[in-house]
C-alpha positions in Angstrom: 116.7 182.0 40.5 113.3 182.9 41.8 111.9 179.8 40.1 114.5 177.6 41.8 113.7 179.2 45.2 110.0 178.5 44.7 110.7 174.9 43.7 112.8 174.4 46.8 110.1 175.9 49.0 107.4 173.8 47.5 109.5 170.7 47.8 110.1 171.4 51.5 106.3 171.7 52.0 105.6 168.5 50.1 108.3 166.7 52.1 106.8 167.9 55.3 103.3 166.8 54.3 104.7 163.5 53.2 106.5 163.0 56.5 103.3 163.8 58.3 101.3 161.3 56.3 103.9 158.6 56.7 104.4 159.3 60.4 103.0 156.6 62.7 100.7 158.0 65.3 97.6 157.0 67.3 94.7 159.3 68.1 91.7 159.3 70.4 88.7 161.6 69.7 85.7 161.8 72.0 83.1 163.4 69.7 80.5 164.2 72.4 83.0 166.3 74.3 85.2 167.4 71.3 88.2 166.1 73.2 91.2 165.0 71.0 94.5 163.3 71.8 97.2 162.2 69.4 100.6 160.7 70.1 103.8 159.7 68.4 106.8 158.0 70.1 110.5 157.3 69.7 112.0 154.5 71.8 115.2 155.0 73.7 117.9 152.3 73.5 115.4 149.5 73.6 114.3 150.3 77.1 110.5 149.7 77.4 110.2 152.0 80.4 111.9 155.0 78.6 111.1 156.9 75.5 110.3 160.2 73.9 106.7 161.1 73.3 105.1 163.9 71.4 101.5 164.4 72.5 98.8 166.7 71.3 95.7 167.6 73.3 92.7 169.6 72.2 89.4 170.5 73.9 86.9 173.3 74.0 88.0 176.3 76.2 84.5 176.2 77.8 85.5 173.2 79.9 88.2 175.2 81.6 90.8 172.5 81.5 91.5 169.2 79.8 94.0 166.4 80.5 95.4 163.0 79.6 97.2 160.8 82.1 99.2 157.6 82.1 97.6 154.3 83.3 94.0 153.4 83.9 93.4 155.4 87.1 94.1 158.7 88.8 96.4 157.1 91.5 100.0 157.6 90.5 99.0 158.7 87.0 101.3 161.3 85.4 98.7 163.8 84.1 99.2 166.5 81.5 96.7 169.1 82.2 96.2 172.1 79.9 94.2 175.4 80.4 94.2 178.8 78.8 97.1 181.0 80.1 95.2 184.2 79.5 98.2 185.6 77.6 98.8 185.8 73.9 96.2 183.1 73.2 98.5 180.4 74.6 98.0 177.4 76.8 99.5 176.5 80.2 100.8 173.0 80.8 100.6 171.7 84.4 102.0 168.2 85.0 100.4 166.7 88.1 99.7 163.4 89.9 97.3 162.2 92.5 97.1 159.9 95.4 93.9 157.9 95.1 91.1 160.3 94.1 92.6 163.4 95.7 92.9 166.6 93.6 96.0 166.3 91.4 99.0 168.2 92.6 101.8 169.6 90.5 105.0 167.6 90.3 108.5 168.7 89.5 111.4 167.1 87.7 109.3 165.8 84.8 110.9 166.5 81.4 107.9 167.8 79.6 107.8 171.0 77.5 105.2 172.7 75.3 106.3 172.7 71.6 103.4 174.9 70.5 100.0 176.0 71.8 97.0 178.1 70.9 93.6 179.2 71.9 91.5 179.9 68.9 87.8 179.7 67.9 86.8 178.4 71.3 89.3 175.6 71.3 92.6 175.1 73.1 95.4 173.0 71.7 98.8 172.1 73.0 101.6 170.0 71.6 103.8 168.5 74.3 107.2 166.8 74.2 107.8 164.4 77.1 110.9 162.4 77.8 110.0 159.4 80.1 112.8 158.2 82.2 112.9 154.6 83.4 113.4 155.7 87.0 110.2 157.8 87.6 107.7 156.5 90.1 104.5 157.3 88.2 102.4 154.9 86.0 104.7 154.2 83.1 104.0 154.1 79.4 105.6 151.0 77.9 106.6 151.5 74.3 106.1 147.8 73.6 102.6 147.6 75.0 99.9 147.0 72.4 97.2 148.0 74.8 98.7 150.8 76.8 96.0 152.5 79.0 95.5 156.2 79.2 93.0 158.3 81.1 91.4 161.5 79.9 89.2 164.1 81.5 87.7 167.6 81.0 86.7 170.2 83.5 83.2 171.2 84.6 82.7 174.3 82.3 84.6 176.6 84.6 86.1 179.9 83.7 89.8 179.2 84.1 92.7 181.4 82.9 96.1 181.1 84.5 99.8 180.9 83.6 100.5 179.2 87.0 101.2 175.5 87.0 99.4 175.1 90.3 96.1 176.9 89.4 93.1 175.5 91.2 90.9 173.2 89.1 87.5 171.9 89.8 86.5 168.2 89.6 86.1 166.8 86.1 82.7 166.6 84.4 83.6 163.8 81.9 86.3 161.2 81.9 87.2 157.8 80.6 90.0 155.4 79.6 91.4 154.6 76.2 94.0 152.1 75.0 96.9 152.8 72.5 98.9 150.3 70.5 102.3 152.0 71.4 104.4 150.1 68.8 102.2 151.5 66.1 103.2 155.1 67.2 106.9 154.5 67.0 109.0 156.5 64.5 112.7 156.6 63.8 112.9 160.3 64.5 110.7 162.5 66.6 107.5 163.5 64.8 104.8 165.9 65.8 101.3 164.3 65.9 98.1 165.9 64.6 94.5 165.5 65.7 92.1 165.0 62.8 88.9 164.4 64.6 88.8 160.6 64.3 89.8 157.8 66.6 92.3 155.0 65.8 92.3 153.5 69.3 89.9 151.4 71.5 88.3 153.3 74.3 86.1 152.6 77.3 84.1 155.1 79.3 82.1 155.0 82.4 78.4 154.2 81.7 75.9 157.0 82.1 74.4 155.5 85.3 77.8 155.2 87.0 77.5 158.4 89.0 74.1 157.2 90.3 75.8 154.1 91.6 78.4 156.2 93.4 75.8 158.3 95.2 73.7 155.2 96.1 76.8 153.4 97.5 77.8 156.4 99.6 74.4 157.1 100.9 73.5 153.6 101.8 76.7 152.8 103.7 77.2 156.3 105.0 73.8 156.3 106.6 74.2 152.7 107.9 77.6 153.2 109.7 77.5 156.8 110.6 73.8 157.1 111.7 71.7 154.0 112.0 74.2 151.6 113.7 75.3 154.1 116.3 71.7 155.1 117.0 70.8 151.5 117.4 73.5 151.0 120.0 72.4 154.1 121.9 68.8 152.8 121.8 69.8 150.1 124.3 70.8 152.8 126.8 67.3 154.2 126.9 65.1 152.9 129.7 62.2 152.1 127.3 60.2 148.9 127.3 60.8 148.7 123.6 64.6 149.5 123.8 65.6 146.0 122.7 63.1 146.0 119.8 64.3 149.4 118.6 67.9 148.1 118.8 67.5 145.0 116.7 65.1 146.6 114.2 67.6 149.5 113.5 70.6 147.1 113.4 68.8 144.8 111.0 67.7 147.8 108.8 71.3 149.1 108.7 72.7 145.6 107.9 70.3 145.1 105.0 71.2 148.6 103.8 74.9 147.8 104.1 74.5 144.7 102.0 72.7 146.6 99.3 75.5 149.2 99.4 78.0 146.4 99.0 76.1 145.0 96.0 76.1 148.5 94.5 79.8 148.8 95.1 80.4 145.5 93.3 78.3 146.7 90.4 80.4 149.9 90.3 83.6 147.9 90.1 82.3 145.8 87.3 80.7 148.6 85.3 83.7 151.0 85.9 87.3 150.7 85.0 89.4 151.9 87.9 88.3 149.4 90.5 87.9 146.2 88.4 90.8 144.5 90.2 89.1 144.8 93.7 92.5 145.8 95.1 91.9 149.1 96.7 92.1 149.4 100.5 88.6 150.8 100.6 87.2 147.8 98.6 89.0 145.2 100.7 88.1 146.7 104.1 84.6 147.3 103.0 84.0 143.8 101.8 85.4 142.4 105.1 83.4 144.7 107.3 80.1 144.0 105.5 80.7 140.3 105.3 81.4 140.1 109.1 78.0 141.8 109.7 76.2 138.4 109.2 78.4 136.9 111.9 77.6 139.8 114.2 73.8 139.3 113.7 74.2 135.6 114.7 76.2 136.6 117.8 73.5 139.1 118.7 70.9 136.4 118.5 72.9 134.0 120.6 73.5 136.7 123.2 69.8 137.4 123.4 68.8 133.8 123.8 71.5 133.2 126.5 70.6 136.4 128.3 66.9 135.4 128.6 68.0 132.0 130.1 70.8 133.2 132.4 69.7 136.7 133.1 73.3 138.0 132.6 75.9 138.5 129.9 77.8 135.5 128.6 80.9 135.1 126.4 78.9 135.6 123.2 77.5 138.8 124.7 80.9 140.4 125.1 82.0 139.1 121.7 78.9 140.7 120.2 79.5 144.0 122.1 83.1 144.5 121.1 82.8 143.2 117.6 80.0 145.7 117.0 82.2 148.6 118.2 85.0 147.5 115.9 82.7 147.1 112.9 81.2 150.6 113.4 84.6 152.3 113.8 86.0 150.4 110.8 83.0 151.4 108.7 83.4 155.0 109.6 87.2 154.9 108.8 86.6 153.2 105.5 84.1 155.9 104.5 87.0 158.4 104.3 89.6 156.1 102.7 
């Protein structure tokens, strides 16, 4: 009898191992950050916008938090963020979303549960089951997509322990995008994935110099529209003999800086992933404002020539005056979009 019991037990173990080996899954592993992700799926009634997904996330505890999200950008992504709960070596799951690049906020009504979790040997791991409904408003995962995009991120080495789903998290230190062949993850029955430390998906990350481009873009255009352009306008109000010279030199300096800032922004969009489509409001408005600067320079020159001849303002003068105001205000507004 004991022999039969042992045989049954061994058979169950072997069957479980065989099922795991035969299970179709995809995994992404970022070796430099020791961040791991694995996924299996089960389609629901042939609906490409619905399905059941089992997800496993793993990362060093030292980062504070780690996450994966649907889509190729933060905006409207459904993000599964994990961090140590501080209780019984378990992990807290916080499902959040974001508008633009704002800090992700918790969302309710998402059918996601933690199947298992642990914090051990400096690493946190959570296995999550998520049922995607066809009606949710977030970036969807299509079970038929052979190149479904996902984003990943880890925290900035913060000391975070909380069992609250709305715990405050600091901005990520590392992030990127990877792509999963979703049909290759489909199984007839729900199967739990397992991270093995290798990748079976294609991935794209931001280049090392990307953050430098972000800072350069912000500084160049911020200084131009918030400081130099307004100071150049005020320069004309000063009763100096060189007031006009100060005005055009500052405006020309700011215009050149703005064009360099735009070139940097284009380089960011090409080098990065999130903004490659040039469809964000900030991008569109920024391109329009900086492009019109050339016309503003021409109108300024015409105003100056006419003013020297007529000794008074003409139609181009008022056009130059009001267009300048609109461009400065638009540039300031765009800075916070």
